[in-house]
C-alpha positions as CSV (number, residue, x, y, z in Angstrom):
1,X,135.8,88.7,71.0
2,X,134.9,91.4,73.5
3,X,133.8,88.9,76.1
4,X,137.4,87.6,76.3
5,X,138.7,91.2,76.6
6,X,136.4,92.0,79.5
7,X,136.3,88.5,81.0
8,X,132.6,88.6,80.5
9,X,129.9,85.9,80.8
10,X,127.5,86.4,77.9
11,X,124.0,85.1,78.7
12,X,121.9,83.8,75.8
13,X,118.4,84.3,77.1
14,X,116.9,82.5,74.1
15,X,118.5,79.1,75.2
16,X,117.5,79.1,78.9
17,X,116.6,75.7,80.1
18,X,115.8,74.4,83.6
19,X,119.1,72.5,83.7
20,X,121.1,75.2,82.0
21,X,120.4,78.1,84.3
22,X,122.3,81.3,83.7
23,X,122.3,81.8,87.4
24,X,124.2,78.6,87.9
25,X,126.7,79.7,85.2
26,X,127.2,83.0,87.0
27,X,127.8,81.3,90.3
28,X,130.2,78.8,88.9
29,X,132.2,81.5,87.1
30,X,132.5,84.1,89.9
31,X,133.4,81.5,92.5
32,X,134.5,83.4,95.7
33,X,137.1,85.7,94.1
34,X,135.5,87.6,91.2
35,X,132.9,90.4,91.0
36,X,130.0,90.3,88.6
37,X,128.4,93.2,86.9
38,X,124.7,92.4,86.3
39,X,122.2,94.4,84.3
40,X,119.1,93.4,86.3
41,X,116.8,94.8,83.8
42,X,117.7,91.9,81.5
43,X,120.3,93.9,79.5
44,X,121.4,97.4,78.8
45,X,118.4,99.6,78.1
46,X,118.5,102.4,75.6
47,X,116.2,104.7,77.5
48,X,116.7,106.9,80.5
49,X,114.2,105.0,82.6
50,X,115.2,102.1,84.8
51,X,112.9,99.2,84.0
52,X,111.7,96.6,86.4
53,X,114.3,94.2,87.4
54,X,114.2,90.6,86.1
55,X,114.0,87.7,88.5
56,X,117.6,86.5,87.8
57,X,119.0,88.8,90.4
58,X,116.7,87.3,93.0
59,X,117.6,83.8,92.2
60,X,121.3,84.6,92.2
61,X,121.0,86.0,95.7
62,X,118.8,83.1,96.8
63,X,121.4,80.6,95.7
64,X,124.3,82.7,97.1
65,X,122.9,84.7,100.1
66,X,126.4,85.6,101.1
67,X,126.8,87.8,98.0
68,X,127.1,91.4,98.7
69,X,125.2,93.4,96.2
70,X,126.5,96.9,95.5
71,X,124.0,99.1,93.6
72,X,125.6,101.0,90.8
73,X,124.3,103.6,88.5
74,X,126.3,104.4,85.3
75,X,125.3,107.6,83.7
76,X,125.1,107.5,79.9
77,X,125.5,103.7,79.8
78,X,123.7,103.5,76.5
79,X,126.2,105.9,75.0
80,X,129.3,104.5,76.6
81,X,128.6,100.9,75.7
82,X,125.9,100.9,73.1
83,X,124.3,97.7,71.9
84,X,126.3,96.1,69.1
85,X,129.6,97.8,70.0
86,X,132.6,95.7,70.8
87,X,134.5,98.4,72.8
88,X,133.3,101.2,75.0
89,X,133.1,104.6,73.5
90,X,135.5,107.0,75.2
91,X,133.1,109.5,76.8
92,X,133.0,111.0,80.3
93,X,130.5,109.5,82.7
94,X,129.6,109.4,86.3
95,X,129.5,106.1,88.2
96,X,127.7,106.1,91.6
97,X,127.9,103.3,94.1
98,X,125.5,102.7,96.9
99,X,125.7,100.9,100.2
100,X,125.6,97.0,100.0
101,X,122.3,95.2,100.1
102,X,121.5,91.5,100.7
103,X,118.5,89.3,100.2
104,X,116.7,89.2,103.5
105,X,115.7,85.8,104.9
106,X,112.1,85.1,103.7
107,X,111.9,88.3,101.6
108,X,109.5,87.8,98.7
109,X,110.9,88.1,95.2
110,X,108.9,91.1,94.2
111,X,109.8,93.0,97.4
112,X,113.5,92.3,96.9
113,X,113.6,93.2,93.3
114,X,111.7,96.5,94.0
115,X,114.1,97.3,96.9
116,X,117.1,96.6,94.7
117,X,115.7,98.8,91.9
118,X,114.9,101.6,94.4
119,X,118.6,101.5,95.6
120,X,119.7,102.1,92.0
121,X,117.0,104.8,91.4
122,X,118.3,106.7,94.5
123,X,121.8,106.8,93.0
124,X,120.4,108.1,89.7
125,X,118.9,111.1,91.6
126,X,122.2,112.1,93.1
């Protein structure tokens, strides 16, 4: 399975329960040593637009305020790792990294998610 190859955590959003939070699974798996690549739109999108971010990113940061979020924009993501493919397609791409951001104390969810999305949008424009 590809998730073993990539050391990935696959989130089944159809089985989300209050006591089976994907955020808790992510926190448990990353511990204090691993990085986590999150698609905050809720998955890889097939379009060129960056959709609104889902609330999971906010709850992840709320439970682990020490996490350093590095905004990343991957050009051609839908072509490099299309839905349904097991392995990435060998194409050239450009990956841009932004400065780290954190959830500010008392920052409302909508404000944080918009600020995180804007950080990625700025990278797309570069």
